[in-house]
C-alpha positions as CSV (number, residue, x, y, z in Angstrom):
1,D,88.6,-0.3,-0.4
2,G,89.6,-3.5,-1.1
3,A,86.1,-4.8,-0.8
4,S,84.8,-3.2,-4.2
5,G,86.6,-5.7,-5.8
6,T,85.9,-8.8,-3.9
7,A,82.3,-7.6,-4.8
8,V,83.2,-7.5,-8.6
9,L,84.9,-11.0,-8.7
10,L,81.9,-12.4,-6.5
11,E,79.8,-11.2,-9.4
12,L,82.3,-12.4,-11.5
13,A,82.1,-16.3,-10.3
14,R,78.6,-15.9,-11.1
15,V,78.3,-14.8,-14.8
16,I,81.5,-16.1,-16.2
17,P,80.2,-18.9,-18.9
18,A,80.8,-22.4,-18.0
19,S,83.2,-22.5,-21.2
20,S,85.6,-20.0,-19.5
21,R,85.4,-21.3,-16.3
22,S,88.4,-23.5,-17.0
23,D,90.6,-20.5,-17.6
24,V,90.0,-18.5,-15.4
25,E,91.2,-18.5,-11.3
26,L,89.5,-16.2,-8.9
27,V,92.1,-16.0,-6.0
28,F,91.8,-13.8,-2.9
29,F,94.2,-11.8,-1.1
30,D,94.8,-10.5,2.9
31,A,97.3,-8.3,4.2
32,E,98.0,-5.7,1.8
33,D,98.5,-2.5,3.6
34,S,99.9,-4.5,6.4
35,G,103.4,-2.4,6.0
36,Y,102.1,0.5,8.2
37,Y,102.5,-2.2,11.1
38,E,106.3,-3.0,13.1
39,G,107.2,-6.5,12.2
40,W,105.0,-6.6,9.1
41,S,105.7,-6.1,5.3
42,W,103.6,-5.4,2.5
43,I,101.7,-7.5,-0.1
44,V,101.9,-10.2,2.0
45,G,99.5,-12.6,1.2
46,S,100.2,-11.9,-2.8
47,T,104.0,-12.6,-2.1
48,H,103.7,-15.7,-0.3
49,Y,101.0,-17.1,-2.6
50,V,103.6,-16.2,-5.8
51,A,106.7,-17.9,-3.9
52,E,104.6,-21.0,-3.7
53,L,103.7,-21.3,-7.4
54,P,106.1,-24.1,-8.6
55,P,107.3,-23.0,-11.9
56,E,105.4,-25.5,-14.2
57,R,102.1,-23.9,-12.4
58,R,103.6,-19.9,-13.2
59,S,104.3,-20.8,-16.6
60,T,100.3,-21.7,-17.1
61,I,99.4,-17.8,-16.2
62,R,99.0,-15.4,-19.2
63,A,97.5,-12.3,-17.2
64,M,96.8,-11.2,-13.5
65,V,93.9,-8.8,-13.2
66,L,93.8,-6.6,-10.0
67,L,91.1,-4.9,-8.8
68,D,91.6,-2.8,-6.0
69,M,89.8,0.5,-5.0
70,V,86.9,0.2,-8.1
71,G,83.6,1.4,-5.9
72,D,83.6,5.4,-6.1
73,A,80.7,7.1,-6.3
74,N,83.1,9.0,-8.9
75,L,85.4,6.6,-10.3
76,Q,88.6,7.5,-11.8
77,L,90.9,4.6,-13.2
78,K,93.9,6.4,-14.6
79,R,96.9,3.9,-15.8
80,E,98.9,2.6,-13.1
81,L,102.4,2.6,-14.4
82,S,104.4,-0.3,-13.4
83,S,101.4,-2.2,-15.3
84,T,101.9,-4.4,-18.1
85,R,101.3,-2.0,-20.8
86,S,99.7,-4.3,-23.3
87,L,97.8,-5.9,-21.3
88,Q,96.4,-2.7,-20.0
89,D,96.2,-1.2,-23.3
90,Q,93.5,-4.2,-24.2
91,V,91.4,-3.7,-20.8
92,W,91.6,-0.3,-21.6
93,S,90.5,-0.3,-25.1
94,I,87.8,-2.5,-24.2
95,A,86.4,-0.3,-21.8
96,A,86.3,2.5,-24.3
97,S,84.6,0.2,-26.9
98,L,82.0,-0.3,-23.9
99,G,81.3,3.5,-23.6
100,H,83.6,3.3,-20.4
101,D,86.9,5.9,-21.4
102,D,84.8,8.5,-18.5
103,V,86.1,5.7,-16.1
104,F,89.0,4.3,-17.5
105,L,90.8,7.2,-17.7
106,S,94.2,7.6,-20.9
107,S,96.5,9.9,-18.9
108,Y,98.5,8.0,-16.7
109,G,98.8,8.3,-12.3
110,G,101.9,6.9,-10.7
111,S,103.5,3.4,-9.8
112,I,102.0,1.6,-6.8
113,I,103.2,-1.6,-4.4
114,D,100.2,-3.8,-5.0
115,D,99.3,-6.9,-5.3
116,H,100.4,-7.3,-8.9
117,R,103.9,-6.5,-8.2
118,P,105.4,-10.5,-7.1
119,F,103.6,-11.7,-10.4
120,L,105.2,-8.6,-12.3
121,D,108.4,-9.7,-10.1
122,C,108.3,-12.9,-11.4
123,G,107.3,-12.3,-15.3
124,I,103.8,-12.5,-15.3
125,P,102.2,-9.8,-17.0
126,A,99.6,-8.3,-14.6
127,L,97.5,-5.2,-14.4
128,D,96.8,-2.7,-11.6
129,I,93.5,-1.2,-11.5
130,I,92.7,0.8,-8.9
131,Q,91.4,4.8,-8.2
132,H,94.7,6.5,-7.2
133,D,96.4,9.5,-7.9
134,P,95.2,11.4,-5.9
135,F,93.1,8.5,-3.4
136,P,89.9,10.3,-2.2
137,W,90.3,12.3,0.9
138,Y,88.5,9.2,2.7
139,W,90.5,6.9,1.7
140,H,92.1,4.2,4.8
141,T,89.4,6.8,7.2
142,L,85.9,5.9,9.0
143,E,84.8,8.6,5.9
144,D,85.5,5.3,3.8
145,T,81.3,4.3,4.3
146,P,78.7,2.8,1.8
147,D,77.7,6.6,0.7
148,K,80.7,7.1,-0.8
149,C,80.3,3.8,-3.1
150,A,78.4,3.3,-5.8
151,A,76.6,0.0,-8.0
152,G,78.0,1.8,-11.3
153,S,81.2,2.3,-10.8
154,L,81.1,-1.3,-10.0
155,E,79.4,-2.6,-13.1
156,A,81.3,-0.5,-15.0
157,V,84.8,-2.7,-14.2
158,G,82.4,-6.3,-13.7
159,R,81.6,-5.2,-17.7
160,V,85.4,-4.8,-18.4
161,I,86.6,-7.7,-17.2
162,E,83.6,-9.8,-18.1
163,A,84.2,-8.5,-22.1
164,F,88.0,-9.5,-21.1
165,V,87.7,-12.4,-20.1
166,A,85.0,-13.2,-22.9
167,Q,87.3,-11.8,-25.4
168,T,90.3,-13.9,-24.1
169,A,89.3,-16.6,-22.7
170,H,89.3,-19.2,-25.7
171,Q,92.4,-17.3,-27.7
172,S,95.9,-18.1,-27.5
173,T,96.4,-14.2,-26.6
174,T,99.8,-13.8,-24.8
175,F,101.2,-10.1,-23.3
176,E,104.4,-9.7,-22.9
177,P,105.7,-8.0,-19.8
178,D,107.2,-4.6,-21.3
179,G,110.2,-3.8,-18.7
180,L,108.8,-0.3,-17.8
181,S,110.3,0.8,-15.0
182,A,108.5,1.0,-11.9
183,G,108.9,4.6,-11.5
184,P,107.3,6.8,-8.3
185,V,105.6,4.8,-5.6
186,V,102.8,6.6,-4.7
187,L,102.0,6.2,-1.0
188,T,100.1,8.2,1.8
189,L,100.3,7.8,5.5
190,A,97.1,6.9,6.2
191,I,96.9,4.2,9.5
192,A,94.8,1.2,7.7
193,A,93.9,-2.3,8.7
194,P,94.9,-4.8,6.6
195,V,92.4,-5.4,3.7
196,L,91.3,-7.9,1.2
197,V,91.7,-7.7,-2.6
198,A,91.0,-9.6,-5.1
199,V,92.4,-11.1,-8.6
200,L,91.6,-12.3,-11.3
201,Y,94.0,-14.2,-13.6
202,L,93.8,-16.2,-17.2
203,R,95.6,-19.2,-17.4
204,C,97.2,-20.8,-20.4
205,R,95.1,-23.9,-22.6
206,R,96.5,-26.7,-22.7
207,P,96.5,-29.0,-25.9
208,G,93.5,-30.9,-26.2
209,H,92.4,-28.9,-23.1
210,K,88.0,-27.7,-24.2
């Protein structure tokens, strides 16, 4: 589940070139699935994080990429409907160029309540990379054990995001919000504890910044 995204970001923290580090921030949220519990809402950590961002800081965020459930042994990543299309297209194009179009599928899944939503709500282009529609049968159960995961899946996602950072960190690429309808919300009723999920976002370069 969310630990797979955390694993990919921890490896990205090691391999991102020093020349790109000032353009990338790694952020880790908790309490995304807390809506299962009485008195709690969904996506608590990311909602709080975005609410605490001053307007001038929000304006420096070019794109937010959420990695959530990316380690399955049979990883199939459909396009999530509420994600910013232009951002999604670029990441999916990179995946195809690297030979990972068997993982990053051209088909569409559903629209997910996930940690990218608060960013979308305040006008920041955001992308949710998540295995869904359907979720694996062992999702949110005690059967979600290490044998269900694969290092190759983590590597495929990590390589794609590494290439995305390399392509965009030193450019003035922007991803305009596209106003797509949120579409149907995909949820299940499995009981789960809050999990840690991970995101990456790119910052704008300030004039004269190297």
